[in-house]
N, C-alpha and C positions, 0 to 999 in steps of 0.2 A: 309813456314809460310805466312799468309796474311800480307800485309804491309799497309792495309787500311781497316778501319771499318766504315760503315755507319749504323746508327741506323735506322731501317725501319720507315717510316712515319715521319721523322724529316729531318732537314737540317744539322744534326751533322755528320761530317765525320772527322776521325782522325786516326793517327798512333796508332797501338794497344798497345803501351807502354805509359802509363801515367806517367808524372813526379810528384812524391810525394814531398811535401815541408814541412814535419814535422820538418826537420832540419833547415829550413830557419830562420835566425836570431840567431841560436845557433851555428851550425857548419859552416855556411857560410852566408855572407852578402856583400853588396856593390859590389866591383869589382869581388869578387869570385862568387857572385850570378849572375852577368852579364855573366861571363864565362860559368856557368852551364846552364842558360836559353838560351843563344845564341848558345851554342853547341847543345843543344837539338833541337832547332828550325832549325838550319842549317842542321842537319842530318835528317830532315823530321818530327820531333815530333811537336805536337801542343796541346796535351791534358795536361793541367796543373791543378793539384788538390791541393787545400788547404782547410782550415777550420777556422772558426772564433775562435775556441778554441785553435788552434796551436800557441804557446806552453805556454798557460796560467799557466801551472804547474811550470814554472820557472819565478818568478817575476823579476822586477816589471812591465815590459811591457806586455800589453795585445794585443791579435790578432797580435802577432809578425810576424808570417808567412805571413799573408795577407799584412802587411806593406811592407815586403821585396818583395813580388810579385808585389805589386803596385809601389814600387820604380822602379823596372825594367821596368814595362809596361810604366811608365812615361818617363824614360830615353830612352828607345829603340824605343818607338812609334810603337810597334809590336802588339798592341791589336787586330787588325783585322786578325792577323795570328794565333791567339790562341783560342782554345776552353777552356774557363775559368770555372773551377768548384770550388765551395766552399760549405760549410755546416754550418747549424745553429741548435740551439736547444740542444746543448750538456749540460749536467750537469755542474754546476759551479766548476771549478778547482782552483779558487783563494782563496777559504775558507781554514780555518786551517786544516780541515779534509774532503777533497773532498769525496763525496759519489755518485758514478755513478748511484745509484738507485733513487736519488732525481731528478725527471724530471723538466725540465724548457722548455716546449714546448707549452705553452699557446700562443695565438695569439700575445699578447703584447711582449713576449719573442722573437718570430720569427721576428716581425716587427723591434724590436730593433737590433737583430743580423744582419738582412739583410741590414738595413740602415747603420749600422756601417761597414759591409763588403764592401758595395759600396764605402764608404768614404776611407777605408783603401786601397782598390784596385785601387782607382782613376779611376773608370769606371761607366758608366751609367746603365749597365745591367750585369747580370750573365748569361752565356750560359746554365749552368746546375746547379741547386741549390738542395741540398739534406737536408732532415731531417737527422741529425747525429745520432739520436737514435729514438726509438718509445716510445709512451706514451699510453699504452693500456687502461688507464682510459678515454681517448678521443676516440670517434668513428672515423673510417677512414674518414667518411664524413666531420667531423669538420676539420680534418687535410688537406684533399684534398682541401677544399674550401679556406683555407688560401693560399695555393700554387696557386690556380686559381686566387685569387685576386692579388697576386704578378705578375702573368703572364699578367693579363689584364692591370695592371698599367705599364707594360713594364720594370719592374725591373728584371725579369728573362725571359728566352726564354722557358726553359723546366725544369722539376723537377724530382727528384728521391728520393730513400730512402736508408738509411744505417743502418744496424743492425735491420732490420725488419724480422720477420719470414715469411716463405712461406705462411702460412695461412693468415696473415695480408695483404700480397701483393695480394693474391687472393680476399680478401674482398674489397680492394681498387680497384682492376680491375673491379669487379662487379659494384661498386658504379660509377666509371668513365664511364663505358659502359652505364649505365642507364641515366647518365647526359649528355652524348655525349662529354666527355672530353677525351683528348689524354691520360692522366694519366702518371704513372711513365715510364720514358724512360731508367732508369738505376737503378741498385741496387749494393751497396757496402757491401760485406761480406768477411769473412776470407776464403781463399782458397790458397793452395800452394802444392808443391810436397811432403811436409812432413805432410800434414793435416790428411791423412788417419790413421796414426799411432800415432799421438801426444796425449798427455794428455791435459785435459782442462786447459786453461789459468786462471789466478786469477780473471780477470775481466769477470764475468758471464753475463754482458750486451752485450758482443760481440757475434755476430751471425755467425755461420759457414755455408758455402755453402755445406750442407750435400747432400746425394743422392736425397732427395726429392726436395731440392732447385735446384740442377743441372738439374733434370728432368723438373722442372718448366721453366728454361731458354731454354731448348731444345724446349719446346712447345710454348714459348713466346719470340721469337727473338726480338720483339720490346721493351723488357726490358733487356738491356745489363748488364751482370755481370761485375763489376769492382772489382776484388779481391784485398784486401789489405794484408799486411804482406807477400808479394810475395817471399821474399828471406828468410823466416822462421827465422827472427830475427838473421840471421848470423849463424845458427846452423851448416849447412853443410860447410860453410867457416871455422869455428873453428875446426870442426872434421877433415877436410882434412888437415889443416895446422898444427894442434897441437895434434891430436889424441883424443881418447875417454875421457881421463881425463879432457880435456878442456871443455867438454859439460855436465859434470855431474850436475844434478839439473835442466837442461833445460826441459821445457815441451815437447820438441821434442825428448828428449833422451830416446828412447824406442828400443826394439829389432828390430821392423819393420823399424824404421828410421836409425838404424845402417846399416841394409841391404841396405836401400835406399842410404845411404852415400857411400857405396862401389860401387853402381851402378853409382852414380854421378862421382866418380873417374874414372870409366870405360869410361863414356861419354866424360869426359875431354880428356882422352887419345885418344879415337876413333876419335873425331872431332877436336882435338887440340884446345879445348874450355877452357874457364875459368869456375870456379865454378859458378859465377854469371850467365854466359850464359847457363850452363847446368841446373841450377835451373829454370831460366826464360823460357827456352825452353819447359818446361812442359805445359805452358799455350797455346802454339800454337798447341798442339796435342789433345786438347779437342774437343768433337763433338758438342760443342755449342760455339758461339762467346764469347770472353771475352777480356777485356783490363786491364791487371794487372797494379797496381800502384807501382812505384819503386822510393825510396828515396835515391838519391846519396849523397856522401860527397864531391865530387869534379867533375870537368868537365871530367877528365879521366874516372871516373866511368860511366858517361853518355855515352861516346863513347863506352865503353866496353858493356854496356847493350844494346844499340841500335844495335850493330853488332850481337846480338843474332839472329836477323831475317834474317841473311845471312847464317845461319848454317842449313843444312838439317836434323834436328832431325826427328825422326819418333815416332809414337804412341807406338810402341813396345819397344822403348828405355826406356820407363817409366813404363813398366810392372814389378813390384816388388812384 
């Protein structure tokens, strides 16, 4: 497996496993957070992913994850060692009945989110800033120009998109080429070892890295895929530990994924690997570059995940 990714035509170089922080402030904070972040950095990791909305669905604190990341950056003074990623423009999750279809991606929303993110993270700039969703009521030109303004102001270095369709990314690419802009350097979408056979998730605003999108990334290495939900919401962990009854009702629980689960068991035995390592090993066998995001619960899980890249998985291992 590659142990370093550089996005073409950028100054962004990082370990191919990104540290996801959706659990920050909920499952871990303070000294526990320090252990997680320090372990990650000490093992060669540097891509830290958060979002302004994490985890607003649990009150009363807002932007909780960014605050935890900012606390660590301030205590550790390791900002220069980190490629810092955050996202803005997510639908409001603090209302009584959150609706992911109600967009809040107007320029004023984005300015508010970014300025708040900078305060929470205790930093002057974001290395890679994402639109967390898309708003097809706005043209790609309108949305790109907001990001370009942030870049010119020095608030962000580069920008990307999350949960955009391939067609919208192509439209943005054309617009940026006409304007002479670098454009999107990364895209976050759902991809994992169980994706091929899974049923749709309840949130239909999430976008899957389907074959069309995968082909787009083969053709456009300057737009790096950063897959989320990399460990399939724990489906294969539960199946392996407790059997089929433990995963009934999961969107991943299909005939195809039960076969995949048996293959994961075989890989664990073949390589003396853990389920986490066998599941994450899938990403290193793609024929396009990708940097999956992994959200740990403790420092031990960080160590386990980072050691995935020492295991000689092959592409054939994942033929199911």
